[in-house]
C-alpha positions in Angstrom: 0.0 0.0 0.0 1.5 3.4 -1.0 1.4 6.6 0.9 -1.6 8.0 -1.0 -3.7 4.9 -0.2 -2.7 5.1 3.5 -3.6 8.8 3.7 -7.0 8.1 2.1 -7.6 5.2 4.4 -6.6 7.3 7.5 -9.0 10.1 6.3 -11.9 7.6 5.9 -11.3 6.0 9.3 -11.1 9.5 10.9 -14.4 10.5 9.4 -16.2 7.3 10.3 -14.8 7.4 13.8 -15.9 11.0 14.2 -19.4 10.2 13.0 -19.4 7.1 15.3 -18.7 9.4 18.3 -21.7 11.5 17.3 -23.8 8.4 17.4 -22.5 7.5 20.9 -23.8 10.9 22.1 -27.0 11.3 20.1 -30.6 10.4 20.7 -33.4 9.7 18.3 -34.8 13.1 19.2 -31.5 14.7 18.0 -31.9 13.0 14.7 -35.4 14.3 14.0 -34.9 17.8 15.4 -34.4 19.4 12.1 -37.2 17.5 10.4 -39.6 19.0 13.0 -38.5 22.4 11.9 -39.2 22.6 8.1 -38.4 26.3 7.8 -35.0 25.9 9.4 -34.4 22.8 7.3 -35.4 24.5 4.0 -33.2 27.6 4.8 -30.2 25.3 5.7 -30.6 23.3 2.5 -30.9 26.4 0.3 -27.8 27.9 1.9 -25.7 24.7 1.6 -27.0 23.3 -1.7 -27.8 26.5 -3.7 -26.2 29.6 -2.4 -22.8 28.2 -1.6 -22.3 26.5 -5.0 -23.4 29.8 -6.7 -20.8 31.7 -4.7 -18.1 29.2 -5.6 -19.0 29.3 -9.3 -18.8 33.1 -9.2 -15.4 32.9 -7.4 -14.0 30.4 -9.9 -15.3 32.4 -12.9 -14.4 35.9 -11.8 -11.3 35.5 -9.6 -9.2 33.6 -12.1 -8.2 31.1 -9.4 -5.5 28.5 -10.0 -7.0 25.2 -11.2 -6.2 23.2 -8.0 -7.8 25.9 -5.9 -10.9 26.0 -8.1 -11.2 22.2 -8.0 -10.9 22.1 -4.2 -13.4 24.9 -3.7 -15.8 23.3 -6.1 -15.5 19.9 -4.4 -16.1 21.4 -1.0 -19.1 23.4 -2.3 -20.9 20.3 -3.5 -19.6 17.8 -0.9 -22.4 15.9 0.5 -21.5 16.1 4.1 -19.3 18.3 6.1 -18.0 15.7 8.6 -17.2 18.1 11.4 -20.5 20.0 11.1 -21.9 18.9 14.5 -18.8 20.2 16.3 -18.6 23.5 14.4 -22.2 24.6 15.0 -21.8 24.2 18.8 -18.8 26.6 18.7 -21.0 29.1 16.8 -23.7 28.9 19.5 -26.1 26.5 17.9 -27.8 23.5 19.4 -26.4 20.0 19.0 -29.5 18.3 17.5 -29.5 20.8 14.6 -26.0 19.8 13.4 -26.6 16.1 13.8 -30.0 16.2 12.1 -28.6 18.3 9.3 -25.7 15.8 8.9 -28.1 13.0 8.4 -30.4 14.9 6.0 -27.5 16.1 3.9 -26.1 12.6 3.7 -29.4 11.2 2.4 -30.1 14.2 0.0 -26.6 14.0 -1.4 -27.5 10.8 -3.3 -29.5 13.0 -5.6 -27.8 16.4 -5.3 -24.2 15.3 -5.9 -24.8 13.8 -9.4 -26.9 16.8 -10.3 -24.2 19.2 -9.1 -21.5 17.4 -10.9 -23.5 17.4 -14.1 -24.1 21.2 -13.7 -20.4 21.9 -13.0 -19.5 19.7 -16.0 -21.6 21.9 -18.2 -20.4 25.2 -16.6 -16.7 24.4 -16.6 -16.6 22.0 -19.6 -14.7 19.5 -17.4 -15.5 15.9 -17.8 -16.4 14.7 -14.3 -18.7 11.9 -13.3 -20.3 10.5 -10.2 -23.3 8.3 -10.0 -25.9 7.9 -7.3 -24.8 4.4 -6.5 -21.2 5.5 -5.7 -22.5 8.4 -3.5 -24.9 6.0 -1.8 -22.1 3.7 -1.0 -20.0 6.5 0.5 -23.0 7.9 2.5 -23.9 4.4 3.9 -20.3 3.5 4.9 -19.0 6.8 6.1 -22.2 8.4 7.7 -25.2 6.1 8.2 -23.4 2.9 9.3 -21.0 4.6 11.9 -23.9 6.8 13.2 -26.2 3.7 13.5 -23.5 1.7 15.3 -22.8 4.5 17.7 -26.5 4.9 18.4 -26.9 1.2 18.9 -23.9 1.0 21.2 -25.2 3.9 23.3 -28.6 2.3 23.7 -27.2 -1.2 24.5 -24.2 -0.2 26.6 -24.6 3.5 27.8 -21.7 3.5 30.2 -19.3 1.8 27.9 -20.4 4.2 25.1 -19.6 7.2 27.3 -16.2 5.8 28.0 -15.5 5.2 24.3 -16.1 8.8 23.2 -12.8 10.3 24.3 -10.5 7.6 23.0 -12.3 7.2 19.7 -12.3 11.0 19.2 -8.6 11.1 20.0 -7.9 8.4 17.4 -10.0 10.2 14.8 -8.1 13.5 15.5 -4.7 11.8 15.2 -5.7 10.1 12.0 -7.1 13.4 10.6 -3.9 15.2 11.4 
């Protein structure tokens, strides 16, 4: 296994471990929080799936960015799930269930939005890119839904052990991410 493959594996493990720790701390009510607030959900989705990509397209078109920068910004703008979202919103003064619920909704919605966004960016930038719903679904299931579900299950079956797992798993994920 070469260095590139090891780095990719470490990144995948870090994301899955981070999402697992969210599951260890979450409740079912946390997961449905955003669904019970349709106005907030709609504003959040518009901001993340419409406004941010439009802003990135404008930056790429008008700022004459170097290609690597343009590619990274474009990828971030349409990425299905910001893996550290639940931590970041807390620092900004938000509530924990909002970030967790949004993480799940974005993961599920990305199966449709990612291929559409890639097709739109292909047309706008005349760059041949391709990603299908099946490949997005596989990523969403393995990197978000499965670790979150395992964390939720562990927390419900073994609450004390789950609480003890949070710190070491988070430390491992942080080290792998670094």
